[in-house]
Each structure stands twice: as structure tokens, then as C-alpha cells.
VMD Tcl script that draws the C-alpha trace (Angstrom):
set ca {
  {0.00 0.00 0.00}
  {1.51 3.28 -1.06}
  {1.11 6.43 0.94}
  {0.70 9.59 -1.06}
  {2.30 12.28 1.04}
  {1.55 15.75 -0.26}
  {2.02 19.37 0.71}
  {-1.18 21.34 1.24}
  {-1.11 25.12 1.35}
  {-3.29 26.17 4.28}
  {-2.99 29.97 3.94}
  {-1.26 31.24 0.80}
  {-1.72 34.91 1.79}
  {0.40 34.61 4.94}
  {4.03 35.68 4.92}
  {5.63 33.11 4.62}
  {2.83 30.83 3.25}
  {1.74 28.10 5.67}
  {2.14 24.58 4.30}
  {1.15 21.28 5.91}
  {2.56 17.88 4.93}
  {-0.12 15.19 5.09}
  {-1.17 11.76 3.88}
  {-3.60 12.32 0.98}
  {-5.49 9.03 1.50}
  {-6.09 9.89 5.16}
  {-7.29 13.37 4.12}
  {-9.79 11.88 1.62}
  {-11.00 9.40 4.26}
  {-11.64 12.22 6.75}
  {-13.56 14.17 4.10}
  {-15.80 11.15 3.40}
  {-16.52 10.72 7.12}
  {-17.53 14.37 7.43}
  {-19.79 14.08 4.39}
  {-21.55 10.97 5.76}
  {-22.06 12.67 9.12}
  {-23.69 15.68 7.43}
  {-25.97 13.38 5.44}
  {-27.10 11.64 8.63}
  {-27.94 15.00 10.22}
  {-29.87 16.18 7.18}
  {-31.88 12.94 6.97}
  {-33.09 13.50 10.52}
  {-34.64 16.82 9.52}
  {-36.10 15.51 6.25}
  {-39.91 15.32 5.95}
  {-41.67 12.15 4.90}
  {-44.77 12.18 2.70}
  {-47.77 10.33 4.16}
  {-50.80 9.62 1.95}
  {-54.41 9.38 3.08}
  {-56.91 8.07 0.51}
  {-60.66 8.31 0.73}
  {-63.77 8.16 -1.43}
  {-65.96 11.17 -2.10}
  {-68.82 9.60 -0.08}
  {-66.77 8.63 2.98}
  {-68.56 7.76 6.23}
  {-68.30 10.00 9.31}
  {-66.23 7.57 11.37}
  {-63.80 6.80 8.53}
  {-63.38 10.52 7.96}
  {-62.59 11.16 11.63}
  {-60.01 8.32 11.64}
  {-58.23 9.87 8.65}
  {-58.41 13.32 10.25}
  {-56.77 12.05 13.45}
  {-54.08 10.28 11.41}
  {-53.37 13.48 9.47}
  {-53.11 15.48 12.70}
  {-50.70 12.90 14.13}
  {-48.54 12.98 10.98}
  {-48.45 16.78 10.94}
  {-47.50 16.89 14.63}
  {-44.64 14.50 13.89}
  {-43.43 16.89 11.17}
  {-44.43 14.89 8.08}
  {-46.19 16.14 4.96}
  {-49.68 14.76 4.35}
  {-51.17 14.15 0.91}
  {-54.95 13.78 1.07}
  {-56.32 12.02 -2.02}
  {-59.91 11.52 -3.12}
  {-59.97 8.96 -5.93}
  {-62.72 9.19 -8.53}
  {-63.33 6.00 -10.54}
  {-65.56 5.73 -13.59}
  {-68.87 7.55 -13.15}
  {-67.74 8.94 -9.78}
  {-66.07 11.67 -11.83}
  {-69.51 13.33 -12.08}
  {-69.32 13.96 -8.31}
  {-66.08 15.96 -8.51}
  {-67.73 18.86 -6.63}
  {-68.41 16.57 -3.64}
  {-64.75 15.50 -3.64}
  {-63.53 19.10 -3.75}
  {-65.89 20.06 -0.91}
  {-64.64 17.08 1.11}
  {-61.01 18.14 0.69}
  {-61.84 21.75 1.63}
  {-63.69 20.51 4.71}
  {-60.66 18.37 5.61}
  {-58.40 21.43 5.32}
  {-60.79 23.40 7.53}
  {-60.82 20.66 10.16}
  {-57.00 20.47 10.17}
  {-56.97 24.23 10.72}
  {-53.66 25.95 11.39}
  {-51.86 22.65 12.05}
  {-51.09 22.28 8.34}
  {-50.72 24.72 5.48}
  {-51.44 23.94 1.86}
  {-48.36 23.32 -0.27}
  {-50.00 22.19 -3.50}
  {-53.32 20.92 -4.79}
  {-54.85 19.46 -7.92}
  {-58.57 19.46 -8.54}
  {-58.45 18.64 -12.27}
  {-57.44 14.98 -12.67}
  {-59.18 11.77 -11.62}
  {-57.34 11.92 -8.28}
  {-58.29 15.13 -6.49}
  {-55.62 15.86 -3.90}
  {-54.06 18.45 -1.60}
  {-50.61 18.35 0.05}
  {-50.44 19.78 3.57}
  {-47.18 20.81 5.25}
  {-46.85 21.14 9.03}
  {-47.08 24.73 10.25}
  {-43.87 25.48 12.20}
  {-45.36 28.12 14.54}
  {-48.24 25.90 15.67}
  {-45.85 22.97 16.18}
  {-43.58 25.03 18.42}
  {-46.53 26.17 20.54}
  {-47.71 22.58 20.83}
  {-44.31 21.28 21.88}
  {-44.13 23.73 24.78}
  {-45.94 21.80 27.49}
  {-48.17 23.93 29.68}
  {-46.70 24.26 33.14}
  {-48.48 22.16 35.70}
  {-49.91 24.21 38.49}
  {-48.85 23.22 41.96}
  {-51.60 21.99 44.21}
  {-52.72 24.75 46.53}
  {-51.50 24.29 50.05}
  {-54.24 23.51 52.50}
  {-53.82 25.48 55.69}
  {-55.81 24.49 58.66}
  {-57.65 27.23 60.41}
  {-57.35 27.34 64.18}
  {-60.19 25.26 65.53}
  {-62.12 26.67 68.42}
  {-61.90 24.32 71.38}
}
mol new
graphics top color blue
foreach p $ca { graphics top sphere $p radius 0.5 }
foreach p [lrange $ca 0 end-1] q [lrange $ca 1 end] { graphics top cylinder $p $q radius 0.2 }
display resetview
């Protein structure tokens, strides 16, 4: 195994210029380690896309289950794509699907903000992104109040 020892100029503007003698393979290895570490950190902050599918004539309970799931995903910091699929003749009820998606957005409220939407194709959808300000308020736990101290009043004997 050959070691490539090189001279690296650290600051060429200095008088005299500062030079460091180093092993090039070791330098490349260190650079790769730093790059991998940065990628790990960035993947932790990356958002995942969660999809919720429903029909235009969804039942009340099924709707509430999907709403709770969307709220959970948004609280965890993930994007949510809400899709209403229209198959065959269901395309005639596009207005119901659009109203359903708007109602879903209303029910989510400030927890998620709209990133994109498409009301033209067979799949009517909206992509919601978690709202940072609401998330920060939610993460700050309300302080628990201490129980009031019970003081006994002097009993008359």
C-alpha cells in the first residue's frame, strides 16, 4: 500500500505561506466521514410524505379516523397528501370530492398549510405541510400548576 504524502497550502496569503505535509489518503477518508455525518444529520430533519386516501362519499367515522391520522402525521413533522380517488362515473361527483377536501383542510386548521393541490385529474388531492409556529406552541408543554397548600384554620376548642 503506497502512501501519497503531499504538501497542502493552508494559507497562501500569509508571509511566509503556511504549508502542511499530510497523507492524501487519510485526508480523503476524513472528508468522506464528514460528508456521511452531514448526510445523517440532514436525513433526521427531512420530511416524509404520508398519503391518506378516501372516497368522495366517505362515512363520518372513517373521515374522523383519517383526520386524526393526518393530525398525528403533521404533529410529527411529516407532509400529508390527502387524495380523493374518482373512478368511472364517480367523476360526475367531482364537486363533492372538492368540498370534502376543503372541509378536511378546515378541520386540520392551522396545524397544516397547503403546499400544492390538484382538482383537475381523476385523483383530487391536496398536500399539507406542518405549520412550524403551531408545532412550536404545541411542543411547549403547559406548566403544571402546583396543588394549593391547604392550611388548617385554628379550631375553636
